[in-house]
VOPAGU-2260 file (C-alpha; in pm, 1 decimal, decimal comma):
REM VOPAGU-2260
SITE   aa  ch    i         X         Y         Z
SITE  MET   A    0    -268,4   -1711,2    -625,7
SITE  GLN   A    1    -369,2   -1622,1   -1022,8
SITE  LYS   A    2     -66,7   -1493,7   -1242,4
SITE  ILE   A    3    -122,1   -1424,1   -1619,1
SITE  ILE   A    4     235,2   -1541,0   -1809,6
SITE  VAL   A    5     331,5   -1409,0   -2163,2
SITE  GLU   A    6     538,6   -1525,3   -2400,5
SITE  GLY   A    7     628,6   -1194,7   -2567,1
SITE  GLY   A    8     744,5   -1129,4   -2929,2
SITE  LYS   A    9     411,0   -1221,9   -3159,6
SITE  LYS   A   10     225,9    -966,3   -3298,7
SITE  LEU   A   11    -149,3    -961,0   -3288,5
SITE  GLU   A   12    -326,6   -1011,2   -3583,4
SITE  GLY   A   13    -721,7   -1096,2   -3647,2
SITE  ASP   A   14   -1071,6    -971,1   -3505,7
SITE  VAL   A   15   -1160,1    -879,8   -3171,1
SITE  HIS   A   16   -1494,7    -832,3   -3062,0
SITE  ILE   A   17   -1522,8    -528,7   -2777,9
SITE  SER   A   18   -1746,5    -648,8   -2463,9
SITE  GLY   A   19   -1959,0    -445,2   -2303,4
SITE  SER   A   20   -1884,4    -136,2   -2144,4
SITE  LYS   A   21   -1778,5    -161,7   -1711,9
SITE  ASN   A   22   -1870,9     180,6   -1677,6
SITE  ALA   A   23   -2142,9     212,6   -1815,0
SITE  ALA   A   24   -2289,3    -151,2   -1682,1
SITE  LEU   A   25   -2188,8     -69,4   -1347,9
SITE  PRO   A   26   -2448,7     253,8   -1232,3
SITE  ILE   A   27   -2693,2      72,3   -1484,0
SITE  ILE   A   28   -2696,6    -243,3   -1261,2
SITE  ALA   A   29   -2748,7       5,0    -973,4
SITE  ALA   A   30   -3023,4     191,0   -1137,4
SITE  SER   A   31   -3226,3    -137,9   -1163,2
SITE  ILE   A   32   -3296,2     -86,7    -760,3
SITE  LEU   A   33   -3491,0     228,1    -872,1
SITE  ASN   A   34   -3784,2      62,3   -1072,9
SITE  GLY   A   35   -3849,5    -191,1    -780,7
SITE  GLY   A   36   -3942,2    -425,2   -1056,3
SITE  THR   A   37   -3748,3    -645,8   -1321,5
SITE  SER   A   38   -3453,7    -497,4   -1532,6
SITE  LYS   A   39   -3313,0    -746,6   -1813,2
SITE  LEU   A   40   -2947,7    -624,2   -1911,9
SITE  TYR   A   41   -2762,9    -751,7   -2202,5
SITE  ASN   A   42   -2424,1    -714,4   -2369,7
SITE  VAL   A   43   -2320,6    -639,6   -1956,0
SITE  PRO   A   44   -1918,2    -769,4   -1934,5
SITE  ASN   A   45   -1844,4   -1086,3   -1731,6
SITE  ILE   A   46   -1621,8    -941,3   -1506,6
SITE  HIS   A   47   -1518,0    -909,1   -1152,8
SITE  ASP   A   48   -1684,5    -581,5   -1100,1
SITE  THR   A   49   -2011,9    -656,5   -1240,2
SITE  GLN   A   50   -2005,2   -1020,7   -1031,2
SITE  MET   A   51   -1907,7    -763,6    -696,6
SITE  MET   A   52   -2244,4    -557,7    -777,8
SITE  TYR   A   53   -2493,4    -899,3    -794,0
SITE  LYS   A   54   -2355,5    -959,6    -452,3
SITE  ILE   A   55   -2422,6    -658,0    -319,8
SITE  LEU   A   56   -2778,7    -626,7    -510,3
SITE  GLU   A   57   -2812,5    -982,8    -348,1
SITE  GLU   A   58   -2737,2    -831,8      -3,7
SITE  LEU   A   59   -2974,5    -625,3     -47,4
SITE  GLY   A   60   -3255,4    -824,1    -120,6
SITE  CYS   A   61   -3231,3    -831,1    -518,5
SITE  ILE   A   62   -3299,7   -1174,9    -682,8
SITE  VAL   A   63   -3023,5   -1185,5    -989,3
SITE  LYS   A   64   -3005,3   -1403,4   -1262,8
SITE  LYS   A   65   -2711,5   -1429,7   -1486,6
SITE  THR   A   66   -2670,5   -1596,5   -1817,3
SITE  LYS   A   67   -2357,6   -1507,3   -2023,3
SITE  ASN   A   68   -2384,4   -1176,0   -2093,2
SITE  LYS   A   69   -2747,6   -1095,1   -2011,0
SITE  VAL   A   70   -2848,6   -1048,5   -1650,0
SITE  ILE   A   71   -3216,5   -1023,4   -1528,4
SITE  ILE   A   72   -3262,0    -873,9   -1192,0
SITE  ASP   A   73   -3582,9    -810,6    -959,8
SITE  SER   A   74   -3514,1    -579,2    -730,9
SITE  SER   A   75   -3897,1    -616,6    -618,5
SITE  LYS   A   76   -3824,9    -704,0    -241,4
SITE  VAL   A   77   -3514,6    -498,6    -159,1
SITE  ASN   A   78   -3489,5    -499,6     195,5
SITE  LYS   A   79   -3183,9    -366,5     351,7
SITE  TYR   A   80   -3011,1     -49,6     298,0
SITE  GLU   A   81   -2682,0     -68,7     388,6
SITE  ILE   A   82   -2414,5    -146,5     152,1
SITE  PRO   A   83   -2156,6    -440,1     316,9
SITE  GLU   A   84   -1842,2    -292,2     392,3
SITE  ASN   A   85   -1645,2    -596,4     275,4
SITE  LEU   A   86   -1851,3    -549,3     -49,9
SITE  MET   A   87   -1787,0    -167,5     -50,2
SITE  ARG   A   88   -1397,1    -214,2     -69,3
SITE  GLU   A   89   -1367,2    -427,3    -326,2
SITE  MET   A   90   -1420,2    -153,2    -567,7
SITE  ARG   A   91   -1494,1     230,1    -575,7
SITE  SER   A   92   -1784,8     187,4    -832,0
SITE  SER   A   93   -2005,5      64,2    -537,9
SITE  VAL   A   94   -2052,3     426,7    -424,2
SITE  ILE   A   95   -2336,3     462,1    -689,0
SITE  LEU   A   96   -2539,9     211,1    -552,6
SITE  ALA   A   97   -2585,6     500,0    -293,6
SITE  GLY   A   98   -2825,6     715,0    -522,1
SITE  ALA   A   99   -3006,0     464,6    -642,1
SITE  ILE   A  100   -3086,2     318,9    -282,1
SITE  ILE   A  101   -3148,6     683,4    -140,5
SITE  GLY   A  102   -3368,0     770,9    -499,7
SITE  LYS   A  103   -3604,7     484,0    -402,1
SITE  HIS   A  104   -3565,9     404,6     -30,5
SITE  HIS   A  105   -3496,1     736,6     126,5
SITE  GLU   A  106   -3222,8     600,1     341,8
SITE  ALA   A  107   -2852,0     421,1     284,1
SITE  VAL   A  108   -2584,3     333,6     488,4
SITE  PHE   A  109   -2239,1     266,8     346,4
SITE  SER   A  110   -1882,9     335,6     398,4
SITE  TYR   A  111   -1612,0     525,6     194,5
SITE  PRO   A  112   -1521,9     268,3    -127,7
SITE  GLY   A  113   -1194,1      63,4    -200,7
SITE  GLY   A  114   -1076,2      38,0    -563,4
SITE  CYS   A  115    -756,1      96,5    -719,4
SITE  ASP   A  116    -491,5     337,1    -546,5
SITE  ILE   A  117    -444,7     561,3    -836,1
SITE  GLY   A  118    -502,4     918,1    -631,6
SITE  THR   A  119    -731,9    1080,9    -402,7
SITE  ARG   A  120   -1084,5    1061,4    -543,1
SITE  PRO   A  121   -1293,4    1189,0    -280,3
SITE  ILE   A  122   -1661,1    1116,9    -227,5
SITE  ASP   A  123   -1714,7    1507,4    -133,9
SITE  LEU   A  124   -1901,3    1623,8    -423,7
SITE  HIS   A  125   -2144,6    1287,4    -435,4
SITE  LEU   A  126   -2176,8    1376,2     -33,9
SITE  LYS   A  127   -2235,1    1768,1    -111,6
SITE  SER   A  128   -2471,2    1696,5    -416,4
SITE  PHE   A  129   -2683,2    1453,4    -162,3
SITE  GLU   A  130   -2738,7    1746,5     119,2
SITE  LYS   A  131   -2894,6    2013,4    -148,0
SITE  LEU   A  132   -3151,1    1744,9    -234,0
SITE  GLY   A  133   -3250,1    1741,8     119,0
SITE  ILE   A  134   -3028,4    1415,0     214,8
SITE  ILE   A  135   -2957,7    1451,7     553,0
SITE  ILE   A  136   -2601,6    1267,1     640,5
SITE  SER   A  137   -2421,0    1160,0     935,6
SITE  LYS   A  138   -2078,6     984,6     945,3
SITE  ASN   A  139   -1977,5     755,4    1234,2
SITE  TYR   A  140   -1626,0     540,9    1249,9
SITE  GLY   A  141   -1633,4     569,7     833,9
SITE  ASN   A  142   -1981,8     490,1     795,0
SITE  ILE   A  143   -2203,2     693,7     621,6
SITE  SER   A  144   -2560,5     723,9     699,9
SITE  CYS   A  145   -2830,7     921,9     446,9
SITE  LYS   A  146   -3172,7     942,5     511,8
SITE  CYS   A  147   -3496,9    1210,2     391,9
SITE  ASP   A  148   -3834,2    1212,3     382,6
SITE  THR   A  149   -3881,9    1335,4      24,8
SITE  ILE   A  150   -3590,2    1406,2    -247,2
SITE  GLU   A  151   -3623,0    1796,7    -310,5
SITE  ASN   A  152   -3498,5    1851,6    -652,7
SITE  THR   A  153   -3291,2    2125,7    -683,5
SITE  LYS   A  154   -2957,8    2316,7    -929,8
SITE  ILE   A  155   -2647,9    2172,4    -828,5
SITE  ASP   A  156   -2349,7    2329,0    -919,3
SITE  LEU   A  157   -2043,0    2070,2    -947,7
SITE  ASP   A  158   -1658,0    2243,5    -878,9
SITE  PHE   A  159   -1539,0    1919,9   -1076,5
SITE  PRO   A  160   -1716,4    1706,1   -1407,4
SITE  SER   A  161   -1748,3    1427,8   -1172,8
SITE  VAL   A  162   -1843,0    1116,0   -1371,5
SITE  GLY   A  163   -1944,2     959,8   -1032,1
SITE  ALA   A  164   -2137,4    1246,5    -895,4
SITE  THR   A  165   -2351,3    1326,1   -1194,7
SITE  GLU   A  166   -2455,7     945,8   -1222,0
SITE  ASN   A  167   -2522,8     992,7    -806,8
SITE  ILE   A  168   -2724,7    1323,3    -840,3
SITE  MET   A  169   -2917,0    1144,6   -1159,9
SITE  LEU   A  170   -3025,2     837,6   -1005,4
SITE  ALA   A  171   -3107,1    1001,8    -699,7
SITE  SER   A  172   -3312,9    1279,1    -833,9
SITE  CYS   A  173   -3512,1    1017,9   -1082,5
SITE  LEU   A  174   -3802,4     991,5    -868,5
SITE  GLY   A  175   -3758,1    1352,9    -677,9
SITE  ILE   A  176   -3995,4    1628,9    -639,5
SITE  GLY   A  177   -3937,8    1885,1    -904,6
SITE  THR   A  178   -3651,7    1888,5   -1110,9
SITE  THR   A  179   -3278,8    1912,2   -1075,5
SITE  THR   A  180   -3023,0    2065,6   -1309,9
SITE  ILE   A  181   -2682,6    1992,1   -1320,1
SITE  THR   A  182   -2439,0    2203,7   -1419,2
SITE  ASN   A  183   -2064,9    2155,0   -1493,5
SITE  ALA   A  184   -2184,3    1796,2   -1550,5
SITE  ALA   A  185   -1954,2    1507,6   -1676,3
SITE  ARG   A  186   -2017,9    1440,7   -2070,8
SITE  GLU   A  187   -1882,1    1088,6   -2143,8
SITE  PRO   A  188   -2067,0     825,2   -2306,5
SITE  GLU   A  189   -2165,5     596,2   -1993,0
SITE  ILE   A  190   -2368,2     926,7   -1893,0
SITE  ILE   A  191   -2541,6     909,2   -2235,0
SITE  ASP   A  192   -2610,9     519,1   -2174,1
SITE  LEU   A  193   -2718,3     629,4   -1813,5
SITE  GLN   A  194   -2963,3     858,3   -1873,5
SITE  ASN   A  195   -3104,8     648,2   -2206,2
SITE  PHE   A  196   -3139,4     348,9   -1980,1
SITE  LEU   A  197   -3336,5     567,8   -1707,8
SITE  ASN   A  198   -3558,9     718,9   -1965,5
SITE  ARG   A  199   -3662,2     370,1   -2112,3
SITE  MET   A  200   -3757,3     300,6   -1757,1
SITE  GLY   A  201   -3995,4     598,5   -1750,1
SITE  ALA   A  202   -3727,2     871,0   -1620,7
SITE  LYS   A  203   -3754,1    1224,5   -1771,0
SITE  ILE   A  204   -3369,1    1327,2   -1846,6
SITE  THR   A  205   -3200,8    1560,4   -2091,8
SITE  GLY   A  206   -2888,1    1721,3   -2136,6
SITE  ALA   A  207   -2670,1    1386,3   -2113,9
SITE  GLY   A  208   -2382,6    1455,7   -2308,6
SITE  THR   A  209   -2361,1    1828,1   -2248,1
SITE  ASN   A  210   -2225,6    2022,5   -1975,3
SITE  ILE   A  211   -2575,1    2047,7   -1805,2
SITE  ILE   A  212   -2860,6    1793,6   -1750,0
SITE  GLU   A  213   -3191,5    1793,8   -1645,1
SITE  ILE   A  214   -3422,1    1565,6   -1408,1
SITE  ILE   A  215   -3724,2    1556,5   -1409,7
SITE  GLY   A  216   -3874,9    1397,8   -1076,3
SITE  VAL   A  217   -4137,0    1131,5   -1194,1
SITE  LYS   A  218   -4377,6     919,2    -971,3
SITE  LYS   A  219   -4257,7     550,4   -1035,0
SITE  LEU   A  220   -4074,5     370,1   -1310,5
SITE  LYS   A  221   -4149,3      36,1   -1508,3
SITE  ASP   A  222   -3992,8    -305,1   -1613,1
SITE  VAL   A  223   -3690,7    -244,7   -1904,0
SITE  SER   A  224   -3463,4    -466,3   -2118,5
SITE  TYR   A  225   -3222,1    -226,9   -2218,6
SITE  ASN   A  226   -2842,5    -334,8   -2402,5
SITE  ILE   A  227   -2546,3    -187,8   -2306,8
SITE  MET   A  228   -2287,7      47,7   -2501,3
SITE  PRO   A  229   -1951,3    -128,3   -2589,6
SITE  ASP   A  230   -1662,4     -30,1   -2357,8
SITE  ARG   A  231   -1435,4     222,2   -2524,8
SITE  ILE   A  232   -1171,3     136,8   -2295,2
SITE  GLU   A  233   -1105,1    -188,2   -2399,7
SITE  ALA   A  234   -1135,0    -115,9   -2775,9
SITE  GLY   A  235    -834,0     157,6   -2751,1
SITE  THR   A  236    -656,6    -131,8   -2507,0
SITE  TYR   A  237    -661,4    -356,6   -2789,8
SITE  LEU   A  238    -597,9     -99,5   -3062,1
SITE  CYS   A  239    -230,9      -6,6   -2831,8
SITE  ALA   A  240    -146,0    -339,8   -2793,4
SITE  THR   A  241    -164,4    -413,8   -3173,9
SITE  ALA   A  242      15,5     -98,0   -3254,5
SITE  ALA   A  243     300,6    -173,9   -2965,2
SITE  THR   A  244     297,2    -562,9   -3154,9
SITE  GLY   A  245     336,0    -411,5   -3478,4
SITE  GLY   A  246       6,8    -590,0   -3593,7
SITE  ARG   A  247    -337,9    -581,1   -3728,5
SITE  ILE   A  248    -626,7    -540,7   -3603,6
SITE  LYS   A  249   -1018,4    -505,2   -3634,6
SITE  ALA   A  250   -1178,8    -442,2   -3332,2
SITE  LEU   A  251   -1576,2    -510,7   -3362,2
SITE  ASN   A  252   -1871,4    -406,0   -3162,4
SITE  ILE   A  253   -1729,0     -37,8   -3123,0
SITE  VAL   A  254   -1836,3     367,0   -3130,3
SITE  PRO   A  255   -1571,4     507,9   -3333,9
SITE  GLU   A  256   -1667,1     830,0   -3224,4
SITE  HIS   A  257   -1650,9     760,9   -2828,6
SITE  ILE   A  258   -1278,3     743,6   -2880,2
SITE  THR   A  259   -1194,0     971,3   -3169,3
SITE  PRO   A  260    -934,0    1126,6   -2904,4
SITE  ILE   A  261    -717,5     762,0   -2907,7
SITE  LEU   A  262    -759,5     707,6   -3276,5
SITE  ASN   A  263    -639,3    1066,9   -3321,3
SITE  LYS   A  264    -320,7     984,4   -3120,9
SITE  LEU   A  265    -303,0     647,9   -3280,4
SITE  GLU   A  266    -282,3     847,6   -3589,8
SITE  GLU   A  267      14,4    1093,9   -3493,8
SITE  ALA   A  268     234,2     780,6   -3395,5
SITE  ASN   A  269     164,6     643,5   -3758,9
SITE  CYS   A  270     -66,4     378,2   -3711,7
SITE  LYS   A  271    -347,6     349,9   -4046,7
SITE  LEU   A  272    -683,0     360,1   -3974,3
SITE  ASN   A  273   -1026,1     268,8   -4186,2
SITE  ILE   A  274   -1295,4     355,0   -3950,9
SITE  GLY   A  275   -1636,6     220,9   -4011,1
SITE  LYS   A  276   -2003,9     216,2   -3843,4
SITE  ASN   A  277   -1926,0      46,4   -3613,3
SITE  PHE   A  278   -1539,2    -105,0   -3623,0
SITE  VAL   A  279   -1184,3       2,2   -3658,3
SITE  GLU   A  280    -928,0    -149,0   -3820,7
SITE  LEU   A  281    -541,2     -71,0   -3770,8
SITE  VAL   A  282    -228,5    -132,4   -3912,7
SITE  ALA   A  283      85,1    -108,6   -3729,1
SITE  PRO   A  284     359,3      89,3   -3824,7
SITE  ARG   A  285     736,1     -84,6   -3868,4
SITE  ARG   A  286     802,7     134,9   -3564,1
SITE  LEU   A  287     566,2     356,1   -3399,2
SITE  LYS   A  288     630,7     704,8   -3393,9
SITE  ALA   A  289     654,2     932,4   -3064,9
SITE  VAL   A  290     349,2    1142,5   -2925,2
SITE  ASN   A  291     299,9    1349,3   -2658,4
SITE  ILE   A  292      -7,8    1349,5   -2466,4
SITE  LYS   A  293    -246,8    1507,5   -2190,4
SITE  THR   A  294    -533,1    1379,2   -2019,2
SITE  MET   A  295    -857,5    1560,5   -1983,9
SITE  PRO   A  296   -1236,0    1502,0   -1880,2
SITE  TYR   A  297   -1447,2    1357,9   -2180,9
SITE  PRO   A  298   -1433,3    1487,4   -2472,2
SITE  GLY   A  299   -1019,5    1502,2   -2388,8
SITE  PHE   A  300    -811,0    1216,4   -2396,0
SITE  PRO   A  301    -946,5     983,5   -2141,5
SITE  THR   A  302    -710,1     940,3   -1817,7
SITE  ASP   A  303    -810,1     571,7   -1805,4
SITE  MET   A  304    -612,0     564,8   -2172,7
SITE  GLN   A  305    -303,3     695,0   -2002,7
SITE  SER   A  306    -102,0     385,6   -1866,7
SITE  ILE   A  307    -219,4     188,6   -2202,9
SITE  PHE   A  308     -41,5     478,7   -2387,1
SITE  VAL   A  309     223,9     473,6   -2187,4
SITE  ALA   A  310     310,9      86,2   -2242,1
SITE  MET   A  311     281,8     135,9   -2625,0
SITE  LEU   A  312     505,6     479,9   -2645,6
SITE  THR   A  313     806,5     268,7   -2480,1
SITE  VAL   A  314     871,8     106,5   -2775,3
SITE  ALA   A  315     807,2     413,6   -2993,7
SITE  LYS   A  316    1056,6     603,5   -3174,4
SITE  GLY   A  317    1185,7     911,7   -3038,6
SITE  THR   A  318    1107,8    1080,9   -2658,8
SITE  SER   A  319     673,6    1080,9   -2554,4
SITE  LEU   A  320     545,8    1358,0   -2277,9
SITE  VAL   A  321     261,2    1201,6   -2136,3
SITE  GLU   A  322      91,6    1455,8   -1849,9
SITE  GLU   A  323    -142,6    1328,5   -1583,7
SITE  ASN   A  324    -454,4    1593,4   -1513,5
SITE  VAL   A  325    -735,2    1429,4   -1343,9
SITE  PHE   A  326    -553,5    1145,1   -1107,4
SITE  GLU   A  327    -204,2    1270,1    -934,5
SITE  ASN   A  328     -88,9     908,4    -850,5
SITE  ARG   A  329    -126,8     691,2   -1165,7
SITE  TYR   A  330     212,2     615,1   -1227,0
SITE  LYS   A  331     322,1     364,8   -1001,2
SITE  PHE   A  332     290,2      60,4   -1270,0
SITE  THR   A  333     569,8     248,1   -1415,6
SITE  SER   A  334     830,4     126,9   -1187,4
SITE  GLU   A  335     753,7    -241,4   -1330,8
SITE  LEU   A  336     785,2    -166,4   -1670,7
SITE  GLU   A  337    1103,3      -7,1   -1597,3
SITE  ARG   A  338    1179,8    -336,4   -1452,0
SITE  MET   A  339    1168,9    -474,0   -1816,0
SITE  GLY   A  340    1364,1    -209,3   -1956,4
SITE  ALA   A  341    1123,4     108,2   -2039,1
SITE  LYS   A  342    1325,7     390,5   -2005,3
SITE  ILE   A  343    1034,8     666,4   -1843,3
SITE  THR   A  344    1090,6     966,5   -1603,8
SITE  ILE   A  345     831,4    1068,1   -1367,7
SITE  SER   A  346     820,9    1449,2   -1329,6
SITE  GLY   A  347     553,8    1578,5   -1131,2
SITE  ARG   A  348     217,0    1441,7   -1342,8
SITE  THR   A  349     439,2    1400,5   -1668,6
SITE  ALA   A  350     572,3    1102,4   -1763,5
SITE  ILE   A  351     885,7    1124,8   -1994,5
SITE  ILE   A  352     918,1     820,5   -2214,0
SITE  GLU   A  353    1262,8     732,0   -2427,5
SITE  GLY   A  354    1177,3     479,1   -2695,8
SITE  THR   A  355    1315,9     157,4   -2698,3
SITE  ARG   A  356    1396,4    -183,8   -2884,5
SITE  ARG   A  357    1498,4    -348,1   -2540,2
SITE  ILE   A  358    1243,3    -454,3   -2346,1
SITE  HIS   A  359    1271,7    -789,8   -2180,2
SITE  GLY   A  360    1043,8   -1066,7   -1945,0
SITE  THR   A  361    1034,5   -1057,1   -1609,6
SITE  ASN   A  362     837,1   -1134,8   -1282,9
SITE  ILE   A  363     633,1    -834,1   -1214,3
SITE  ALA   A  364     281,5    -715,0   -1020,3
SITE  ALA   A  365       5,3    -514,7   -1121,9
SITE  THR   A  366     -86,6    -212,7    -946,4
SITE  ASP   A  367    -447,7     -93,5   -1073,3
SITE  LEU   A  368    -670,3    -221,2   -1344,1
SITE  ARG   A  369    -515,5      19,1   -1619,6
SITE  GLY   A  370    -154,6      11,2   -1482,6
SITE  GLY   A  371    -186,7    -394,1   -1490,8
SITE  MET   A  372    -303,4    -392,6   -1849,2
SITE  ALA   A  373     -35,4    -172,9   -1953,2
SITE  MET   A  374     196,4    -431,1   -1807,1
SITE  VAL   A  375      44,6    -745,9   -2017,0
SITE  ILE   A  376      81,4    -489,3   -2305,7
SITE  GLU   A  377     482,2    -417,4   -2215,4
SITE  ALA   A  378     460,6    -829,5   -2177,5
SITE  LEU   A  379     356,6    -872,4   -2546,0
SITE  VAL   A  380     635,3    -715,0   -2665,4
SITE  ALA   A  381     900,9    -821,5   -2426,6
SITE  LYS   A  382    1178,5   -1111,3   -2551,5
SITE  LYS   A  383    1113,6   -1407,8   -2346,8
SITE  LYS   A  384     876,6   -1466,0   -2058,2
SITE  THR   A  385     691,3   -1254,2   -1832,2
SITE  GLU   A  386     512,2   -1343,1   -1545,2
SITE  ILE   A  387     250,3   -1058,3   -1391,0
SITE  ASP   A  388     118,1   -1112,3   -1031,2
SITE  ASN   A  389    -176,5    -953,2    -871,1
SITE  ILE   A  390    -418,7    -993,7   -1161,2
SITE  HIS   A  391    -697,0    -954,0    -968,2
SITE  TYR   A  392    -665,2    -598,6   -1065,4
SITE  ILE   A  393    -679,4    -639,5   -1460,9
SITE  LEU   A  394    -972,1    -919,0   -1370,8
SITE  ARG   A  395   -1165,9    -633,3   -1216,6
SITE  GLY   A  396   -1247,1    -450,4   -1552,5
SITE  TYR   A  397   -1139,6    -696,1   -1886,3
SITE  GLU   A  398   -1353,7    -994,9   -2041,9
SITE  ASN   A  399   -1208,4   -1324,6   -2137,5
SITE  LEU   A  400    -873,2   -1142,4   -2163,1
SITE  ASP   A  401    -664,8   -1423,6   -2204,3
SITE  LYS   A  402    -906,4   -1616,5   -2480,3
SITE  LYS   A  403    -896,4   -1291,4   -2677,1
SITE  LEU   A  404    -550,5   -1188,2   -2687,9
SITE  THR   A  405    -492,7   -1615,2   -2757,5
SITE  ASN   A  406    -735,6   -1541,8   -3072,2
SITE  LEU   A  407    -505,5   -1272,8   -3169,3
SITE  GLY   A  408    -186,6   -1475,6   -3149,9
SITE  ALA   A  409     -50,1   -1367,4   -2839,9
SITE  LYS   A  410      97,0   -1673,3   -2630,2
SITE  ILE   A  411     -50,9   -1612,0   -2277,6
SITE  SER   A  412    -183,9   -1789,7   -2003,9
SITE  LEU   A  413    -381,6   -1801,8   -1674,4
SITE  LYS   A  414    -181,4   -1989,0   -1394,0
SITE  VAL   A  415    -370,2   -2030,7   -1073,8
SITE  GLY   A  416    -142,4   -2111,0    -799,2
SITE  GLU   A  417    -106,0   -2156,9    -412,0
């Protein structure tokens, strides 16, 4: 079993290069099925989730070649349309493959996805949207079968601006007949990146970044080369980790406009920021100031940063309130932080955090991706040593975590045990 071991008390200082976006890479990797040819992807993060996507693609008949952060995917020989259940359960994002497979081959079989246990994340919106596109869906013992003769593009009103449902509709509609209009679409930057990738392939999509997206079906798509956007959640994570340790950092290869709500809250917590075209410099105060946060769909404060901020605010001066409005079960990690001395009270969807200087190392276990990273941040500020188990969650979303933190001055290591 792998562990992360951290000797706390070190300020993070220096430059860090932000990797490609996990949440943009996964749907773009799935979209490579649509052209039935070659897709060359650059700035792809080398993380567990992208590796799982490659395995699924290979099971379907794709040829995948990887060199560092470049990936070449040949989807010309796809001959299977069923996503293996064991791989589907590895991560929730695998459901995004359904839209691409259906869009290209008009049939797909998959099971309910797995991933982090952070609350109810039904795929009902995905399935309802598929049905509106003329796809016939049948469920049998946990398997979902989708089939159609053609994709009939139409108007789809989403009950909630779901990122995954928006992406699946875009993927399924690209090669459809007519025009699909998505209203109440998700507005995240990763949606824009997917639109840009698909349009580079020859799709006709407009409106990404707004709540109305229009997809005009085309007959075929072409080979493509594409550079994936930087990871805004990783950028926010390193900025918060530095703020918590009282250090200074320059985060490179980022789009500051993507993390405006994060930067606003860091400034409110008394951090000094220097924002450039593709970098952010942060200098932490002697002690952070408590702030209040409410998570919301983009362009609001991102739910993926909630646990990261909770960890940072455990050492701030005063009492902070964090309200989670996207997932109802995203506070499981807080019990582990409390074992380290954090003072956190959960009341419904709100976390009440009373700042303290007395954080101490102990043995803890990650509960999910972002909650696990919150534990790493807590370990960085703790006195003495912390050992974190279940780090497979963390490795799902952070590339070269130990190396990047070590380069910033942290004393951290990965340990492979029995």
